[in-house]
mmCIF file of the N, C-alpha and C atoms, coordinates in Angstrom:
data_MODEL
# 
_entry.id   MODEL 
# 
loop_
_atom_site.group_PDB 
_atom_site.id 
_atom_site.type_symbol 
_atom_site.label_atom_id 
_atom_site.label_alt_id 
_atom_site.label_comp_id 
_atom_site.label_asym_id 
_atom_site.label_entity_id 
_atom_site.label_seq_id 
_atom_site.pdbx_PDB_ins_code 
_atom_site.Cartn_x 
_atom_site.Cartn_y 
_atom_site.Cartn_z 
_atom_site.occupancy 
_atom_site.B_iso_or_equiv 
_atom_site.pdbx_formal_charge 
_atom_site.auth_seq_id 
_atom_site.auth_comp_id 
_atom_site.auth_asym_id 
_atom_site.auth_atom_id 
_atom_site.pdbx_PDB_model_num 
ATOM 1   N N  . MET A 1 1  ? 14.014  -1.177  -3.677  1.00 0.00 ? 1  MET A N  1 
ATOM 2   C CA . MET A 1 1  ? 14.002  -2.283  -2.775  1.00 0.00 ? 1  MET A CA 1 
ATOM 3   C C  . MET A 1 1  ? 14.175  -1.745  -1.361  1.00 0.00 ? 1  MET A C  1 
ATOM 4   N N  . ILE A 1 2  ? 13.415  -2.322  -0.440  1.00 0.00 ? 2  ILE A N  1 
ATOM 5   C CA . ILE A 1 2  ? 13.530  -1.960  0.963   1.00 0.00 ? 2  ILE A CA 1 
ATOM 6   C C  . ILE A 1 2  ? 13.760  -3.240  1.753   1.00 0.00 ? 2  ILE A C  1 
ATOM 7   N N  . GLU A 1 3  ? 14.766  -3.217  2.617   1.00 0.00 ? 3  GLU A N  1 
ATOM 8   C CA . GLU A 1 3  ? 14.982  -4.332  3.527   1.00 0.00 ? 3  GLU A CA 1 
ATOM 9   C C  . GLU A 1 3  ? 14.512  -3.888  4.894   1.00 0.00 ? 3  GLU A C  1 
ATOM 10  N N  . ASN A 1 4  ? 13.736  -4.728  5.556   1.00 0.00 ? 4  ASN A N  1 
ATOM 11  C CA . ASN A 1 4  ? 13.140  -4.357  6.825   1.00 0.00 ? 4  ASN A CA 1 
ATOM 12  C C  . ASN A 1 4  ? 13.344  -5.490  7.824   1.00 0.00 ? 4  ASN A C  1 
ATOM 13  N N  . VAL A 1 5  ? 13.990  -5.164  8.948   1.00 0.00 ? 5  VAL A N  1 
ATOM 14  C CA . VAL A 1 5  ? 14.142  -6.102  10.053  1.00 0.00 ? 5  VAL A CA 1 
ATOM 15  C C  . VAL A 1 5  ? 13.238  -5.584  11.161  1.00 0.00 ? 5  VAL A C  1 
ATOM 16  N N  . PHE A 1 6  ? 12.383  -6.438  11.711  1.00 0.00 ? 6  PHE A N  1 
ATOM 17  C CA . PHE A 1 6  ? 11.382  -5.970  12.666  1.00 0.00 ? 6  PHE A CA 1 
ATOM 18  C C  . PHE A 1 6  ? 11.064  -7.050  13.692  1.00 0.00 ? 6  PHE A C  1 
ATOM 19  N N  . THR A 1 7  ? 10.291  -6.649  14.706  1.00 0.00 ? 7  THR A N  1 
ATOM 20  C CA . THR A 1 7  ? 9.774   -7.584  15.700  1.00 0.00 ? 7  THR A CA 1 
ATOM 21  C C  . THR A 1 7  ? 8.264   -7.463  15.700  1.00 0.00 ? 7  THR A C  1 
ATOM 22  N N  . SER A 1 8  ? 7.570   -8.578  15.625  1.00 0.00 ? 8  SER A N  1 
ATOM 23  C CA . SER A 1 8  ? 6.114   -8.595  15.639  1.00 0.00 ? 8  SER A CA 1 
ATOM 24  C C  . SER A 1 8  ? 5.653   -9.725  16.548  1.00 0.00 ? 8  SER A C  1 
ATOM 25  N N  . ASN A 1 9  ? 4.804   -9.400  17.501  1.00 0.00 ? 9  ASN A N  1 
ATOM 26  C CA . ASN A 1 9  ? 4.325   -10.397 18.462  1.00 0.00 ? 9  ASN A CA 1 
ATOM 27  C C  . ASN A 1 9  ? 5.478   -11.123 19.148  1.00 0.00 ? 9  ASN A C  1 
ATOM 28  N N  . GLY A 1 10 ? 6.542   -10.365 19.459  1.00 0.00 ? 10 GLY A N  1 
ATOM 29  C CA . GLY A 1 10 ? 7.677   -10.928 20.170  1.00 0.00 ? 10 GLY A CA 1 
ATOM 30  C C  . GLY A 1 10 ? 8.625   -11.763 19.335  1.00 0.00 ? 10 GLY A C  1 
ATOM 31  N N  . ARG A 1 11 ? 8.386   -11.838 18.033  1.00 0.00 ? 11 ARG A N  1 
ATOM 32  C CA . ARG A 1 11 ? 9.235   -12.645 17.152  1.00 0.00 ? 11 ARG A CA 1 
ATOM 33  C C  . ARG A 1 11 ? 9.953   -11.757 16.156  1.00 0.00 ? 11 ARG A C  1 
ATOM 34  N N  . ALA A 1 12 ? 11.221  -12.069 15.923  1.00 0.00 ? 12 ALA A N  1 
ATOM 35  C CA . ALA A 1 12 ? 12.005  -11.318 14.947  1.00 0.00 ? 12 ALA A CA 1 
ATOM 36  C C  . ALA A 1 12 ? 11.531  -11.666 13.545  1.00 0.00 ? 12 ALA A C  1 
ATOM 37  N N  . GLY A 1 13 ? 11.504  -10.657 12.684  1.00 0.00 ? 13 GLY A N  1 
ATOM 38  C CA . GLY A 1 13 ? 11.128  -10.881 11.297  1.00 0.00 ? 13 GLY A CA 1 
ATOM 39  C C  . GLY A 1 13 ? 12.073  -10.155 10.358  1.00 0.00 ? 13 GLY A C  1 
ATOM 40  N N  . HIS A 1 14 ? 12.084  -10.581 9.132   1.00 0.00 ? 14 HIS A N  1 
ATOM 41  C CA . HIS A 1 14 ? 12.944  -9.968  8.114   1.00 0.00 ? 14 HIS A CA 1 
ATOM 42  C C  . HIS A 1 14 ? 12.207  -10.050 6.792   1.00 0.00 ? 14 HIS A C  1 
ATOM 43  N N  . GLU A 1 15 ? 12.143  -8.933  6.084   1.00 0.00 ? 15 GLU A N  1 
ATOM 44  C CA . GLU A 1 15 ? 11.498  -8.943  4.775   1.00 0.00 ? 15 GLU A CA 1 
ATOM 45  C C  . GLU A 1 15 ? 12.292  -8.100  3.799   1.00 0.00 ? 15 GLU A C  1 
ATOM 46  N N  . VAL A 1 16 ? 12.185  -8.461  2.549   1.00 0.00 ? 16 VAL A N  1 
ATOM 47  C CA . VAL A 1 16 ? 12.751  -7.682  1.460   1.00 0.00 ? 16 VAL A CA 1 
ATOM 48  C C  . VAL A 1 16 ? 11.571  -7.318  0.563   1.00 0.00 ? 16 VAL A C  1 
ATOM 49  N N  . VAL A 1 17 ? 11.354  -6.022  0.367   1.00 0.00 ? 17 VAL A N  1 
ATOM 50  C CA . VAL A 1 17 ? 10.210  -5.528  -0.401  1.00 0.00 ? 17 VAL A CA 1 
ATOM 51  C C  . VAL A 1 17 ? 10.737  -4.962  -1.720  1.00 0.00 ? 17 VAL A C  1 
ATOM 52  N N  . PHE A 1 18 ? 10.229  -5.475  -2.813  1.00 0.00 ? 18 PHE A N  1 
ATOM 53  C CA . PHE A 1 18 ? 10.585  -4.947  -4.125  1.00 0.00 ? 18 PHE A CA 1 
ATOM 54  C C  . PHE A 1 18 ? 9.459   -4.008  -4.545  1.00 0.00 ? 18 PHE A C  1 
ATOM 55  N N  . VAL A 1 19 ? 9.787   -2.764  -4.834  1.00 0.00 ? 19 VAL A N  1 
ATOM 56  C CA . VAL A 1 19 ? 8.800   -1.732  -5.133  1.00 0.00 ? 19 VAL A CA 1 
ATOM 57  C C  . VAL A 1 19 ? 8.853   -1.422  -6.626  1.00 0.00 ? 19 VAL A C  1 
ATOM 58  N N  . PHE A 1 20 ? 7.684   -1.463  -7.268  1.00 0.00 ? 20 PHE A N  1 
ATOM 59  C CA . PHE A 1 20 ? 7.591   -1.180  -8.697  1.00 0.00 ? 20 PHE A CA 1 
ATOM 60  C C  . PHE A 1 20 ? 6.537   -0.120  -8.935  1.00 0.00 ? 20 PHE A C  1 
ATOM 61  N N  . SER A 1 21 ? 6.739   0.689   -9.921  1.00 0.00 ? 21 SER A N  1 
ATOM 62  C CA . SER A 1 21 ? 5.729   1.636   -10.367 1.00 0.00 ? 21 SER A CA 1 
ATOM 63  C C  . SER A 1 21 ? 4.817   0.901   -11.343 1.00 0.00 ? 21 SER A C  1 
ATOM 64  N N  . ALA A 1 22 ? 3.510   1.095   -11.174 1.00 0.00 ? 22 ALA A N  1 
ATOM 65  C CA . ALA A 1 22 ? 2.563   0.396   -12.044 1.00 0.00 ? 22 ALA A CA 1 
ATOM 66  C C  . ALA A 1 22 ? 1.325   1.256   -12.258 1.00 0.00 ? 22 ALA A C  1 
ATOM 67  N N  . ARG A 1 23 ? 0.608   0.966   -13.310 1.00 0.00 ? 23 ARG A N  1 
ATOM 68  C CA . ARG A 1 23 ? -0.668  1.606   -13.599 1.00 0.00 ? 23 ARG A CA 1 
ATOM 69  C C  . ARG A 1 23 ? -1.640  0.495   -13.960 1.00 0.00 ? 23 ARG A C  1 
ATOM 70  N N  . LEU A 1 24 ? -2.823  0.519   -13.348 1.00 0.00 ? 24 LEU A N  1 
ATOM 71  C CA . LEU A 1 24 ? -3.811  -0.526  -13.633 1.00 0.00 ? 24 LEU A CA 1 
ATOM 72  C C  . LEU A 1 24 ? -4.327  -0.392  -15.052 1.00 0.00 ? 24 LEU A C  1 
ATOM 73  N N  . ALA A 1 25 ? -4.456  -1.510  -15.744 1.00 0.00 ? 25 ALA A N  1 
ATOM 74  C CA . ALA A 1 25 ? -4.951  -1.507  -17.119 1.00 0.00 ? 25 ALA A CA 1 
ATOM 75  C C  . ALA A 1 25 ? -6.412  -1.061  -17.173 1.00 0.00 ? 25 ALA A C  1 
ATOM 76  N N  . ASP A 1 26 ? -7.188  -1.393  -16.141 1.00 0.00 ? 26 ASP A N  1 
ATOM 77  C CA . ASP A 1 26 ? -8.597  -0.998  -16.067 1.00 0.00 ? 26 ASP A CA 1 
ATOM 78  C C  . ASP A 1 26 ? -8.694  0.243   -15.191 1.00 0.00 ? 26 ASP A C  1 
ATOM 79  N N  . ALA A 1 27 ? -8.720  1.431   -15.799 1.00 0.00 ? 27 ALA A N  1 
ATOM 80  C CA . ALA A 1 27 ? -8.730  2.698   -15.063 1.00 0.00 ? 27 ALA A CA 1 
ATOM 81  C C  . ALA A 1 27 ? -9.967  2.874   -14.192 1.00 0.00 ? 27 ALA A C  1 
ATOM 82  N N  . SER A 1 28 ? -11.039 2.136   -14.441 1.00 0.00 ? 28 SER A N  1 
ATOM 83  C CA . SER A 1 28 ? -12.254 2.271   -13.628 1.00 0.00 ? 28 SER A CA 1 
ATOM 84  C C  . SER A 1 28 ? -12.017 1.822   -12.180 1.00 0.00 ? 28 SER A C  1 
ATOM 85  N N  . VAL A 1 29 ? -10.985 1.022   -11.952 1.00 0.00 ? 29 VAL A N  1 
ATOM 86  C CA . VAL A 1 29 ? -10.688 0.556   -10.595 1.00 0.00 ? 29 VAL A CA 1 
ATOM 87  C C  . VAL A 1 29 ? -10.343 1.738   -9.687  1.00 0.00 ? 29 VAL A C  1 
ATOM 88  N N  . TYR A 1 30 ? -9.730  2.786   -10.232 1.00 0.00 ? 30 TYR A N  1 
ATOM 89  C CA . TYR A 1 30 ? -9.351  3.950   -9.423  1.00 0.00 ? 30 TYR A CA 1 
ATOM 90  C C  . TYR A 1 30 ? -10.568 4.676   -8.860  1.00 0.00 ? 30 TYR A C  1 
ATOM 91  N N  . ALA A 1 31 ? -11.727 4.528   -9.473  1.00 0.00 ? 31 ALA A N  1 
ATOM 92  C CA . ALA A 1 31 ? -12.941 5.200   -9.011  1.00 0.00 ? 31 ALA A CA 1 
ATOM 93  C C  . ALA A 1 31 ? -13.673 4.402   -7.931  1.00 0.00 ? 31 ALA A C  1 
ATOM 94  N N  . ARG A 1 32 ? -13.272 3.177   -7.682  1.00 0.00 ? 32 ARG A N  1 
ATOM 95  C CA . ARG A 1 32 ? -13.953 2.343   -6.686  1.00 0.00 ? 32 ARG A CA 1 
ATOM 96  C C  . ARG A 1 32 ? -13.528 2.734   -5.279  1.00 0.00 ? 32 ARG A C  1 
ATOM 97  N N  . ASP A 1 33 ? -14.462 2.677   -4.338  1.00 0.00 ? 33 ASP A N  1 
ATOM 98  C CA . ASP A 1 33 ? -14.162 2.997   -2.946  1.00 0.00 ? 33 ASP A CA 1 
ATOM 99  C C  . ASP A 1 33 ? -13.354 1.901   -2.267  1.00 0.00 ? 33 ASP A C  1 
ATOM 100 N N  . GLU A 1 34 ? -13.625 0.651   -2.649  1.00 0.00 ? 34 GLU A N  1 
ATOM 101 C CA . GLU A 1 34 ? -12.884 -0.449  -2.054  1.00 0.00 ? 34 GLU A CA 1 
ATOM 102 C C  . GLU A 1 34 ? -12.765 -1.592  -3.048  1.00 0.00 ? 34 GLU A C  1 
ATOM 103 N N  . LEU A 1 35 ? -11.766 -2.426  -2.803  1.00 0.00 ? 35 LEU A N  1 
ATOM 104 C CA . LEU A 1 35 ? -11.528 -3.606  -3.621  1.00 0.00 ? 35 LEU A CA 1 
ATOM 105 C C  . LEU A 1 35 ? -11.567 -4.808  -2.684  1.00 0.00 ? 35 LEU A C  1 
ATOM 106 N N  . VAL A 1 36 ? -12.341 -5.808  -3.032  1.00 0.00 ? 36 VAL A N  1 
ATOM 107 C CA . VAL A 1 36 ? -12.497 -6.980  -2.176  1.00 0.00 ? 36 VAL A CA 1 
ATOM 108 C C  . VAL A 1 36 ? -11.928 -8.202  -2.891  1.00 0.00 ? 36 VAL A C  1 
ATOM 109 N N  . ALA A 1 37 ? -11.116 -8.956  -2.173  1.00 0.00 ? 37 ALA A N  1 
ATOM 110 C CA . ALA A 1 37 ? -10.583 -10.221 -2.685  1.00 0.00 ? 37 ALA A CA 1 
ATOM 111 C C  . ALA A 1 37 ? -10.963 -11.315 -1.693  1.00 0.00 ? 37 ALA A C  1 
ATOM 112 N N  . THR A 1 38 ? -11.291 -12.480 -2.205  1.00 0.00 ? 38 THR A N  1 
ATOM 113 C CA . THR A 1 38 ? -11.667 -13.594 -1.347  1.00 0.00 ? 38 THR A CA 1 
ATOM 114 C C  . THR A 1 38 ? -10.751 -14.786 -1.621  1.00 0.00 ? 38 THR A C  1 
ATOM 115 N N  . GLU A 1 39 ? -10.145 -15.304 -0.548  1.00 0.00 ? 39 GLU A N  1 
ATOM 116 C CA . GLU A 1 39 ? -9.270  -16.467 -0.642  1.00 0.00 ? 39 GLU A CA 1 
ATOM 117 C C  . GLU A 1 39 ? -10.115 -17.718 -0.884  1.00 0.00 ? 39 GLU A C  1 
ATOM 118 N N  . PRO A 1 40 ? -9.509  -18.792 -1.376  1.00 0.00 ? 40 PRO A N  1 
ATOM 119 C CA . PRO A 1 40 ? -10.252 -20.039 -1.573  1.00 0.00 ? 40 PRO A CA 1 
ATOM 120 C C  . PRO A 1 40 ? -10.925 -20.563 -0.289  1.00 0.00 ? 40 PRO A C  1 
ATOM 121 N N  . ASP A 1 41 ? -10.327 -20.228 0.878   1.00 0.00 ? 41 ASP A N  1 
ATOM 122 C CA . ASP A 1 41 ? -10.919 -20.691 2.139   1.00 0.00 ? 41 ASP A CA 1 
ATOM 123 C C  . ASP A 1 41 ? -12.022 -19.758 2.650   1.00 0.00 ? 41 ASP A C  1 
ATOM 124 N N  . GLY A 1 42 ? -12.360 -18.715 1.872   1.00 0.00 ? 42 GLY A N  1 
ATOM 125 C CA . GLY A 1 42 ? -13.418 -17.789 2.256   1.00 0.00 ? 42 GLY A CA 1 
ATOM 126 C C  . GLY A 1 42 ? -12.947 -16.532 2.971   1.00 0.00 ? 42 GLY A C  1 
ATOM 127 N N  . THR A 1 43 ? -11.669 -16.465 3.331   1.00 0.00 ? 43 THR A N  1 
ATOM 128 C CA . THR A 1 43 ? -11.135 -15.274 3.977   1.00 0.00 ? 43 THR A CA 1 
ATOM 129 C C  . THR A 1 43 ? -11.227 -14.088 3.023   1.00 0.00 ? 43 THR A C  1 
ATOM 130 N N  . ARG A 1 44 ? -11.802 -12.979 3.514   1.00 0.00 ? 44 ARG A N  1 
ATOM 131 C CA . ARG A 1 44 ? -11.960 -11.776 2.684   1.00 0.00 ? 44 ARG A CA 1 
ATOM 132 C C  . ARG A 1 44 ? -10.909 -10.745 3.049   1.00 0.00 ? 44 ARG A C  1 
ATOM 133 N N  . HIS A 1 45 ? -10.415 -10.042 2.064   1.00 0.00 ? 45 HIS A N  1 
ATOM 134 C CA . HIS A 1 45 ? -9.482  -8.936  2.247   1.00 0.00 ? 45 HIS A CA 1 
ATOM 135 C C  . HIS A 1 45 ? -10.090 -7.732  1.554   1.00 0.00 ? 45 HIS A C  1 
ATOM 136 N N  . VAL A 1 46 ? -10.123 -6.599  2.249   1.00 0.00 ? 46 VAL A N  1 
ATOM 137 C CA . VAL A 1 46 ? -10.678 -5.378  1.684   1.00 0.00 ? 46 VAL A CA 1 
ATOM 138 C C  . VAL A 1 46 ? -9.559  -4.338  1.621   1.00 0.00 ? 46 VAL A C  1 
ATOM 139 N N  . ALA A 1 47 ? -9.351  -3.781  0.449   1.00 0.00 ? 47 ALA A N  1 
ATOM 140 C CA . ALA A 1 47 ? -8.369  -2.718  0.254   1.00 0.00 ? 47 ALA A CA 1 
ATOM 141 C C  . ALA A 1 47 ? -9.122  -1.427  -0.060  1.00 0.00 ? 47 ALA A C  1 
ATOM 142 N N  . VAL A 1 48 ? -8.650  -0.325  0.499   1.00 0.00 ? 48 VAL A N  1 
ATOM 143 C CA . VAL A 1 48 ? -9.259  0.984   0.240   1.00 0.00 ? 48 VAL A CA 1 
ATOM 144 C C  . VAL A 1 48 ? -8.172  1.954   -0.202  1.00 0.00 ? 48 VAL A C  1 
ATOM 145 N N  . TRP A 1 49 ? -8.569  2.950   -0.974  1.00 0.00 ? 49 TRP A N  1 
ATOM 146 C CA . TRP A 1 49 ? -7.646  3.999   -1.395  1.00 0.00 ? 49 TRP A CA 1 
ATOM 147 C C  . TRP A 1 49 ? -7.490  4.981   -0.238  1.00 0.00 ? 49 TRP A C  1 
ATOM 148 N N  . VAL A 1 50 ? -6.261  5.353   0.084   1.00 0.00 ? 50 VAL A N  1 
ATOM 149 C CA . VAL A 1 50 ? -5.982  6.318   1.145   1.00 0.00 ? 50 VAL A CA 1 
ATOM 150 C C  . VAL A 1 50 ? -5.144  7.436   0.532   1.00 0.00 ? 50 VAL A C  1 
ATOM 151 N N  . PRO A 1 51 ? -5.561  8.707   0.714   1.00 0.00 ? 51 PRO A N  1 
ATOM 152 C CA . PRO A 1 51 ? -4.778  9.811   0.154   1.00 0.00 ? 51 PRO A CA 1 
ATOM 153 C C  . PRO A 1 51 ? -3.338  9.808   0.691   1.00 0.00 ? 51 PRO A C  1 
ATOM 154 N N  . LEU A 1 52 ? -2.384  10.090  -0.184  1.00 0.00 ? 52 LEU A N  1 
ATOM 155 C CA . LEU A 1 52 ? -0.978  10.114  0.235   1.00 0.00 ? 52 LEU A CA 1 
ATOM 156 C C  . LEU A 1 52 ? -0.749  11.071  1.391   1.00 0.00 ? 52 LEU A C  1 
ATOM 157 N N  . ASP A 1 53 ? -1.445  12.219  1.390   1.00 0.00 ? 53 ASP A N  1 
ATOM 158 C CA . ASP A 1 53 ? -1.263  13.191  2.462   1.00 0.00 ? 53 ASP A CA 1 
ATOM 159 C C  . ASP A 1 53 ? -1.639  12.586  3.811   1.00 0.00 ? 53 ASP A C  1 
ATOM 160 N N  . GLU A 1 54 ? -2.677  11.755  3.834   1.00 0.00 ? 54 GLU A N  1 
ATOM 161 C CA . GLU A 1 54 ? -3.063  11.096  5.086   1.00 0.00 ? 54 GLU A CA 1 
ATOM 162 C C  . GLU A 1 54 ? -1.995  10.103  5.526   1.00 0.00 ? 54 GLU A C  1 
ATOM 163 N N  . LEU A 1 55 ? -1.397  9.406   4.586   1.00 0.00 ? 55 LEU A N  1 
ATOM 164 C CA . LEU A 1 55 ? -0.337  8.469   4.936   1.00 0.00 ? 55 LEU A CA 1 
ATOM 165 C C  . LEU A 1 55 ? 0.898   9.192   5.456   1.00 0.00 ? 55 LEU A C  1 
ATOM 166 N N  . ARG A 1 56 ? 1.169   10.348  4.877   1.00 0.00 ? 56 ARG A N  1 
ATOM 167 C CA . ARG A 1 56 ? 2.355   11.113  5.285   1.00 0.00 ? 56 ARG A CA 1 
ATOM 168 C C  . ARG A 1 56 ? 2.149   11.841  6.605   1.00 0.00 ? 56 ARG A C  1 
ATOM 169 N N  . HIS A 1 57 ? 0.920   12.330  6.865   1.00 0.00 ? 57 HIS A N  1 
ATOM 170 C CA . HIS A 1 57 ? 0.711   13.213  8.020   1.00 0.00 ? 57 HIS A CA 1 
ATOM 171 C C  . HIS A 1 57 ? -0.409  12.773  8.947   1.00 0.00 ? 57 HIS A C  1 
ATOM 172 N N  . GLY A 1 58 ? -1.157  11.767  8.585   1.00 0.00 ? 58 GLY A N  1 
ATOM 173 C CA . GLY A 1 58 ? -2.311  11.371  9.373   1.00 0.00 ? 58 GLY A CA 1 
ATOM 174 C C  . GLY A 1 58 ? -2.047  10.171  10.253  1.00 0.00 ? 58 GLY A C  1 
ATOM 175 N N  . PRO A 1 59 ? -3.115  9.640   10.847  1.00 0.00 ? 59 PRO A N  1 
ATOM 176 C CA . PRO A 1 59 ? -2.976  8.544   11.803  1.00 0.00 ? 59 PRO A CA 1 
ATOM 177 C C  . PRO A 1 59 ? -2.853  7.153   11.174  1.00 0.00 ? 59 PRO A C  1 
ATOM 178 N N  . THR A 1 60 ? -3.046  7.039   9.865   1.00 0.00 ? 60 THR A N  1 
ATOM 179 C CA . THR A 1 60 ? -3.022  5.731   9.224   1.00 0.00 ? 60 THR A CA 1 
ATOM 180 C C  . THR A 1 60 ? -1.593  5.186   9.180   1.00 0.00 ? 60 THR A C  1 
ATOM 181 N N  . PRO A 1 61 ? -1.341  4.018   9.792   1.00 0.00 ? 61 PRO A N  1 
ATOM 182 C CA . PRO A 1 61 ? 0.017   3.455   9.736   1.00 0.00 ? 61 PRO A CA 1 
ATOM 183 C C  . PRO A 1 61 ? 0.335   2.957   8.328   1.00 0.00 ? 61 PRO A C  1 
ATOM 184 N N  . PHE A 1 62 ? 1.562   3.140   7.906   1.00 0.00 ? 62 PHE A N  1 
ATOM 185 C CA . PHE A 1 62 ? 1.982   2.723   6.567   1.00 0.00 ? 62 PHE A CA 1 
ATOM 186 C C  . PHE A 1 62 ? 3.370   2.118   6.676   1.00 0.00 ? 62 PHE A C  1 
ATOM 187 N N  . LYS A 1 63 ? 3.494   0.866   6.335   1.00 0.00 ? 63 LYS A N  1 
ATOM 188 C CA . LYS A 1 63 ? 4.763   0.171   6.484   1.00 0.00 ? 63 LYS A CA 1 
ATOM 189 C C  . LYS A 1 63 ? 5.063   -0.598  5.216   1.00 0.00 ? 63 LYS A C  1 
ATOM 190 N N  . PRO A 1 64 ? 6.309   -0.912  4.941   1.00 0.00 ? 64 PRO A N  1 
ATOM 191 C CA . PRO A 1 64 ? 7.464   -0.744  5.795   1.00 0.00 ? 64 PRO A CA 1 
ATOM 192 C C  . PRO A 1 64 ? 8.006   0.682   5.768   1.00 0.00 ? 64 PRO A C  1 
ATOM 193 N N  . ALA A 1 65 ? 8.787   0.988   6.786   1.00 0.00 ? 65 ALA A N  1 
ATOM 194 C CA . ALA A 1 65 ? 9.431   2.302   6.864   1.00 0.00 ? 65 ALA A CA 1 
ATOM 195 C C  . ALA A 1 65 ? 10.235  2.536   5.597   1.00 0.00 ? 65 ALA A C  1 
ATOM 196 N N  . GLY A 1 66 ? 10.172  3.749   5.079   1.00 0.00 ? 66 GLY A N  1 
ATOM 197 C CA . GLY A 1 66 ? 10.918  4.095   3.875   1.00 0.00 ? 66 GLY A CA 1 
ATOM 198 C C  . GLY A 1 66 ? 10.124  3.998   2.594   1.00 0.00 ? 66 GLY A C  1 
ATOM 199 N N  . LEU A 1 67 ? 8.981   3.301   2.612   1.00 0.00 ? 67 LEU A N  1 
ATOM 200 C CA . LEU A 1 67 ? 8.208   3.146   1.389   1.00 0.00 ? 67 LEU A CA 1 
ATOM 201 C C  . LEU A 1 67 ? 7.636   4.473   0.908   1.00 0.00 ? 67 LEU A C  1 
ATOM 202 N N  . LEU A 1 68 ? 7.125   5.306   1.825   1.00 0.00 ? 68 LEU A N  1 
ATOM 203 C CA . LEU A 1 68 ? 6.590   6.609   1.411   1.00 0.00 ? 68 LEU A CA 1 
ATOM 204 C C  . LEU A 1 68 ? 7.658   7.474   0.758   1.00 0.00 ? 68 LEU A C  1 
ATOM 205 N N  . ASP A 1 69 ? 8.901   7.322   1.171   1.00 0.00 ? 69 ASP A N  1 
ATOM 206 C CA . ASP A 1 69 ? 9.991   8.105   0.587   1.00 0.00 ? 69 ASP A CA 1 
ATOM 207 C C  . ASP A 1 69 ? 10.210  7.768   -0.887  1.00 0.00 ? 69 ASP A C  1 
ATOM 208 N N  . LEU A 1 70 ? 9.757   6.597   -1.324  1.00 0.00 ? 70 LEU A N  1 
ATOM 209 C CA . LEU A 1 70 ? 9.926   6.188   -2.714  1.00 0.00 ? 70 LEU A CA 1 
ATOM 210 C C  . LEU A 1 70 ? 8.778   6.652   -3.609  1.00 0.00 ? 70 LEU A C  1 
ATOM 211 N N  . LEU A 1 71 ? 7.701   7.128   -3.009  1.00 0.00 ? 71 LEU A N  1 
ATOM 212 C CA . LEU A 1 71 ? 6.542   7.580   -3.783  1.00 0.00 ? 71 LEU A CA 1 
ATOM 213 C C  . LEU A 1 71 ? 6.725   9.028   -4.197  1.00 0.00 ? 71 LEU A C  1 
ATOM 214 N N  . PRO A 1 72 ? 6.144   9.420   -5.340  1.00 0.00 ? 72 PRO A N  1 
ATOM 215 C CA . PRO A 1 72 ? 6.293   10.808  -5.786  1.00 0.00 ? 72 PRO A CA 1 
ATOM 216 C C  . PRO A 1 72 ? 5.587   11.768  -4.825  1.00 0.00 ? 72 PRO A C  1 
ATOM 217 N N  . ALA A 1 73 ? 6.117   12.994  -4.710  1.00 0.00 ? 73 ALA A N  1 
ATOM 218 C CA . ALA A 1 73 ? 5.494   13.998  -3.843  1.00 0.00 ? 73 ALA A CA 1 
ATOM 219 C C  . ALA A 1 73 ? 4.132   14.410  -4.370  1.00 0.00 ? 73 ALA A C  1 
ATOM 220 N N  . THR A 1 74 ? 3.968   14.416  -5.686  1.00 0.00 ? 74 THR A N  1 
ATOM 221 C CA . THR A 1 74 ? 2.696   14.781  -6.303  1.00 0.00 ? 74 THR A CA 1 
ATOM 222 C C  . THR A 1 74 ? 2.143   13.552  -7.022  1.00 0.00 ? 74 THR A C  1 
ATOM 223 N N  . PRO A 1 75 ? 0.882   13.184  -6.699  1.00 0.00 ? 75 PRO A N  1 
ATOM 224 C CA . PRO A 1 75 ? 0.308   12.004  -7.339  1.00 0.00 ? 75 PRO A CA 1 
ATOM 225 C C  . PRO A 1 75 ? 0.105   12.189  -8.834  1.00 0.00 ? 75 PRO A C  1 
ATOM 226 N N  . ASP A 1 76 ? 0.114   11.084  -9.551  1.00 0.00 ? 76 ASP A N  1 
ATOM 227 C CA . ASP A 1 76 ? -0.178  11.065  -10.980 1.00 0.00 ? 76 ASP A CA 1 
ATOM 228 C C  . ASP A 1 76 ? -1.644  11.427  -11.165 1.00 0.00 ? 76 ASP A C  1 
ATOM 229 N N  . PRO A 1 77 ? -1.976  12.469  -11.953 1.00 0.00 ? 77 PRO A N  1 
ATOM 230 C CA . PRO A 1 77 ? -3.366  12.884  -12.104 1.00 0.00 ? 77 PRO A CA 1 
ATOM 231 C C  . PRO A 1 77 ? -4.269  11.811  -12.719 1.00 0.00 ? 77 PRO A C  1 
ATOM 232 N N  . VAL A 1 78 ? -3.696  10.865  -13.438 1.00 0.00 ? 78 VAL A N  1 
ATOM 233 C CA . VAL A 1 78 ? -4.505  9.789   -14.011 1.00 0.00 ? 78 VAL A CA 1 
ATOM 234 C C  . VAL A 1 78 ? -4.954  8.841   -12.916 1.00 0.00 ? 78 VAL A C  1 
ATOM 235 N N  . GLN A 1 79 ? -4.070  8.590   -11.949 1.00 0.00 ? 79 GLN A N  1 
ATOM 236 C CA . GLN A 1 79 ? -4.378  7.646   -10.896 1.00 0.00 ? 79 GLN A CA 1 
ATOM 237 C C  . GLN A 1 79 ? -5.007  8.302   -9.690  1.00 0.00 ? 79 GLN A C  1 
ATOM 238 N N  . GLY A 1 80 ? -4.834  9.602   -9.495  1.00 0.00 ? 80 GLY A N  1 
ATOM 239 C CA . GLY A 1 80 ? -5.288  10.236  -8.260  1.00 0.00 ? 80 GLY A CA 1 
ATOM 240 C C  . GLY A 1 80 ? -4.259  9.974   -7.189  1.00 0.00 ? 80 GLY A C  1 
ATOM 241 N N  . ASP A 1 81 ? -4.660  10.088  -5.930  1.00 0.00 ? 81 ASP A N  1 
ATOM 242 C CA . ASP A 1 81 ? -3.720  9.837   -4.836  1.00 0.00 ? 81 ASP A CA 1 
ATOM 243 C C  . ASP A 1 81 ? -4.257  8.728   -3.993  1.00 0.00 ? 81 ASP A C  1 
# 
């Protein structure tokens, strides 16, 4: 669990993040470049796989603070990174 107090757009925020280890039942999803979800109102969300090394050392922002510390140093070979 991570508790995060932050400011966004000039407003104070507070979140509690519960972190779980999981493995997708459909392993073919790990081979996809992106995952697209569409809300009932038509809003689209696109998720992409990002290597852990890029999250740890690259320019890609990853929040909340402390979440990377909970991930294993070496990715699971079944899931990739």
